[in-house]
N, C-alpha and C positions, 0 to 999 in steps of 0.2 A: 424295464421302466427307467425313464430318464431321471438323472439326478436333479434335486431341487434347483441347484445353481450349477451351471456348466461353465468352466473356464475355457473360452474359445482360443485365446491366443495371448501370449505374453511376449512383448517385443520392446525395442528401445524407446518406443513412443507411448507405451501404455499397456494396460491389460483389458482385453475384451471378454465379455461374459454374457451368458443368457440366463434369464430367470424364468424357470418353468413354473406354471401355476402360481403367479404372483398374488399377493393379497389384494382384495377388491377395494379396500379403503382408499379414499382419495388422499389421505394423509400418509400413506405408506411411503417408505423411503429406503434407500440403500446407502451403505457406507463402506469404506475400505479401512482396515485396521491392521496394525502390527499384531502378530499372533500373541494372544494372551492379554491384550490391552482391554481396559474397561470400556463398556459401551459408550460412556459419556466422554471418553478421551478422543476428541476429534481435532485437537490442536486449537490454534488461534488464528484470527485474521485470514490472510490469503490461503494459508495452509488448511484451515478449517473449510473454507469455501470449496477447495479442490477435492475434498474427501467425502462428500455426500451429495446425493441427488434425490429429488422427489421422483417416485416411479411414474407419476403422471406426466413428467417432463422428458422422459427418455423412452427409447425403444427397448423394451425389456428383452427382445430377441437378439439385440446387438448393442448392448450397453458397454460403456468403457469408463476407465479412470486413468488419469495421467500416470506415467511410470514412477516407480519408487526405487530407492536404493536397494541393493541386494539384501535379501533377508526373507523371513517367513511372514505371510500376510493372510488376511481373511476378508472375504466379501460377506457382509452381514445385511440381511433384509429385516426391516422392522415394520410391523403391521399397523402402526398408528403414528401420530406426530410425536410420541414420546420414545421410550426405549423398550417396547414390548417386542422381543426378538422373535422372528418368524422362521428364518432359515439362515444358515451360514455354510461357507465352504472355504477350505484353506488352499493356499498355493504358495509357491516359492519363486523368488526373483533371484537369478544367479548373476554373476559378474558379467556374463556374456550378453544377457538380455536387458540389463538395466541401462538407463540413459545417462548414468553418471551425473545426475543432477545434484546440486548441493543439498546438504541436510536441511531439514526445516529450520527457518531463520528464527533465531532468538535475539530479539532486539536488545542492544546494549547502548548505554550512553556513549557519546562521541569519544570521551577521554578513555573509555575502556576498550575501544576497538584497537586491534593491532594495526601496524602499518600496512600489512597486506589487505586487511579488511577495509581500511579506509580507501585503498587504491581502487577498489571495485566500483566506487561511486563516481560517476562522471562529474566534472567541474564545468559550470557554465563558461562558455567561451566569450570573448569580448574584453576589451580593455576597460578598466575602471578609472583611468586617468581623468576623464572629463567629469564624472560624478565627484571625484575627490576635489578637483579644483573648484567646481561649482559650490560644493558644500562649504568650503572655507571662504570663498569670495562672498557668498551670501551671508555666511555666519557672522562676519565681523560687523557689518552695519546693523544686522539684526540684534546682536548682543548689545551694541551701544544704544539702540532704541529701547530695548528692554530695561537696561540699567537706568536710563534717565527718565523714561516715561512710566515704566512700571515701578520705579523707585525700589530696586532690589536692595540697595544699601539700607533703606529704612526697614524693609521686611526682615532682612538678616539681623539687623541690630535689635529688633523688637523682641526676638526670642532667644538669641544666642547668649547663653550664660545668665539669663534672667530668671527670677523666681516669681511665679504667678501670685503667690499669696503672702509673700514676705512683707513685713511692715514698711521696709524701706524700698520696696519695688518702685522702679521709675515709672512703670506703666500699671495703672490700676483699672478696676472695673472691667476686667477681662480683655483689655486691649492686647494683651500678650497673645491671645488666641489668633490674632491676625497673622502671627508668625507661621501658622500652619499653611498659609498660602505659599510659603517660601519654596518648598520642593517643587510645586507645580510651576511657579514663576521661574525658578532657576533652571529647571529642565527645559522649559519652553525657550529660555534664552540661549541655552547651549546646545539645543537639539541639532542644529546643522553641523556643529563640530562633532557631536557624537555619531551622527550618520557618516560624516567624513572619516571618523576613526574606524567604523565598520568597513567602509569601502577600502580603506588603506590596509586593514587586517586581511580582507579577502584577496587583495592583490598580492600580498606577501605570502600568505599561507593558503594553499589550495583548499577551497571550502565548497562542498557540494550544495546544491540548492536547498535540500531539506534542512541542512545545518544552518545555512544563512537565514532561513525563515525562523528557526529556533532562536538564533541570536537576536534578530530584529524584534521578535515578539516579546522576549524577556526584557529587552531594553525598554520597550514601551511600558512594561510593568514596573520598572525601577522607580519612577516618581511616586507611585502609590505605596511601594515598600518604604521609601524614605518618609513619606507622609505618616505612615504608621509608626515609624521610629520616633518622629518628632512628637506625635500625639502621646506616645508612651513617656517620652522625656518630660513633657510638660505636665500631663495629668498625674503621673506617679512621682513627680518631683525627684527624678532620678539624680539630677546634678546635686541637689541639696543633700540627698542621702550619701552620695560619694564624698562630698565636702565634709559632711558631719562625721563620717566614719574615719576620715583622715585628720579630724580635729582642726580643720581650717575654716569652719563655719559654725556660727552659733544659732543657725536657723533650724533648731530642732527642739521639740518639747516632748521627749520620751523618757524623762527621768534622768538617771545617771548616764554619764558618758560611756561607762562600761557596758550598760545594757544596750545603748544605741550602737556601739561598735559591734557587739555580739550579734545583734539582730540584723545589722546591715550585711554581714557576711552571708546570710541566707537570702535576704531580699534582693540585694544588688545583682547577684548572678541570675536569679530567677527572673526578675523583671528585665534585666539586660538581655537575656536570651529571647524572651518574648518580643522585645522591642527590635532586636537585630535579626531575628530569624528570617523574615521576608527579604530583607536587603541581602543577607548572606546567600539565600537560595537564588535570587535574581542574578547576583554576580557570578555564582557558580555555574548557572545555566548559560550565561553569556560566554564565559571564558573556557569552561570545561564541558558543559552539556549535561542536561538531566533527562531529556526526552529519549525514549527507546528509538534506536535507529530503525528505519523502515527496511523491508527486504531489498537487497541490492538488485539492480536492473538485470533482467534475464538477457544474456548475450548470445545464447545458442541460436542456430539457424532455424527457420521455419520447418516444422516437421519433427523436431526433437521432443515435442510434448503435445498433448491434446489441449487445445486452447478453448477457453470459455470466458464468460463475462467476469471481469475483475482482474484478469491477467494483464501484466505489463511487460514490455521488453522489445528487443529488436525484432523478434519473430512476429509480434503483433503489428509492428510497423509494416513488415513485408506483407502480412495478410491484408492490411488496409490498402496497400498499393495494388494488390491483385484484385480486390473487390472493386476498387475504382476503375481498374482496367476492364474487368469482365462484366460489370453490371452498372457502370456509370453512377456509382454511389456518391461520389463527391465527398468522401470522408476526409477528415483532417488526419494526416499521418503523424500521430503523436505517440504511438506505441502504447496506448491505453485501450483495452478492450472494454468499451463502455456500451450503453444502450444503443447508440447509433450503429456501432460496429456489429453488435448482435443482430439488430434489425436488418442490416444489409446482408449479413451472412444467412439469416433465415429466408430472406427473399431469394437469394441465390440457390439455397437448398430446395425451396419450393419449385423454382423454375426448372430445376434439374431432377425432379422426382425423388429427392432425398427427404429424409425425415427432418422437418424444419425445427430442430431443437436448439439452434444457435450455438452448437458445439462443433469445433473444427476437428473432425476425426480424419483418419487417413484417406478415406474415399472422397470426402468433401475437398480435402486439400489436393488430391490428385486431379479432380475435375477442375479445380481452380488453376493449379500450377502446370498441369500436364495436358490440358484440353487440346493443345496443339503439339503432340509429340513429334520429336525430330528423328527418332530412331525406332527400329522395330522392337528393341528391348524395352524402351519406354512404353510403347504401345501394348506389349504383352503384359507389362506390370500393371498398366491402367485397367486392362480388361480383366486381369485376375482379381483386382480389387472390386470391380463391379460384380463379378461372379461370386465373390465372397459373401455378398448379402443374401444369397439364396440359402434358405433353410429347407433341407430335404424332407423335414417332418411336417411342414405345413401343407396346405392344400393348393399350392401354386401361387399364393399372393406374392411371396418374395420373388418368385420367378418373373412374374409380371412387372414387378418393380425394377428388377435388373434389366429387363428388355426396354422399359421406358427410359431408364438412365442411359442405356447404350444409344438409343435413338436420339435422345437429346444431345449426346456427345457427338453424334455424326453430323449434326447441323453445323457445328463449329470446327469439325475436322478438316484440315487442309486436303485439297482435292487429291493430291498425289499420295495421301496416306489412306484414303477411304477404302480402296480395294484391298489393301493389306489388312485393314481393320476388320472388314467384313469376313475375310478369309479366316483370320484368327478367331473371330467370334463364332463362325460356323464350326470350326474344329473343336472349340471348347464348350460351346453352348448347344450346337445342333440346330442351326437355322436352316429351314428348307430352301433349296436353290430358287424355287419360284418366288417365294416371299422375299428372298434376298434381292432378286432382280427388280421386283416391284418397288421395294423400299429404296433401292439405289436410284431408280428413275424418279421416284417421288421426291 
């Protein structure tokens, strides 16, 4: 009797397995786990996406997962959309069969990355001299316009150091609240200079694209953080509290000076923290980084892992080039395995009698990359992959699929390799001579 789950092959590009008598539920799924891990421990982000599949979306007779670092693992099948375990089987990946992929990525802020970790992120090419010059050339007349037309001097004077409710306040009836416009107006006035500062920073310190987006995004949030600080400064009368606690202001009505002094030691730090926290975090994100770093781009060659939707890297770019060449897909070669790349791959798989699951396994890759083999060794390797889809326990369906794949391959095979291909196929598969001649003339 066959095992519930059979491990077919463990190699540098992944593990292939077969699920015998899978659960009938449409929500059944399969995952790969380190031995002893909890059923709900599937990782996060791209790591999580690569470690599970719906059974309805895969060929249960020839399923696969990307390779893992050396260690002990388990394939687990679940009978529903939750974690009701149905079957499991263990296997090991040794140092000779693993693909030497990096360990699962744990995102850290930019300032916590080592020099080596920062170096794996590509830096956008191109000079920033022109954006720097444009920012400062445009910034000077724009600041003068803002200063005289928006009356920044008036807005700054109306709130700076003033008391909204004091008897001798220069501005009464809430006019001081107009000072809350100050951060918006000031940042609008100096925004070209701030952008120029970012461009200058990026030209001096190599900065990857994701980090540039983080810096620019938090810079746009800095006006609102300053707005909150000023709101707290005015509404909580923070300046008056500070002056009163130092004995340089009489604008307090809380009894004795000693009581005011004691209470202010509690109130000023508490209110000050609430007021300054957003500004502090904005500045920290701009200069040091707060957001978790994304997974570094995958730099291995095509074939070093099984590709599926969501993957990014140089190997995905190569896949897109091959799909454009073999099926006229007109894909953008951006290194991102998105819905269009998946649709193009599924179309190629359908046209070549493969299971259209949108996953680039070794056979699909071989038909894409080696459909015009140059040597007999490449030809033998390709035919061996086609024959590997045959399941001797079925009733001939997989054999028919293999024959169909081979015939599709022969249509694109160079003429000088066709005779050798049919001879190798005959030796390995057992094609009758009469059928071989008829198919050759066809």
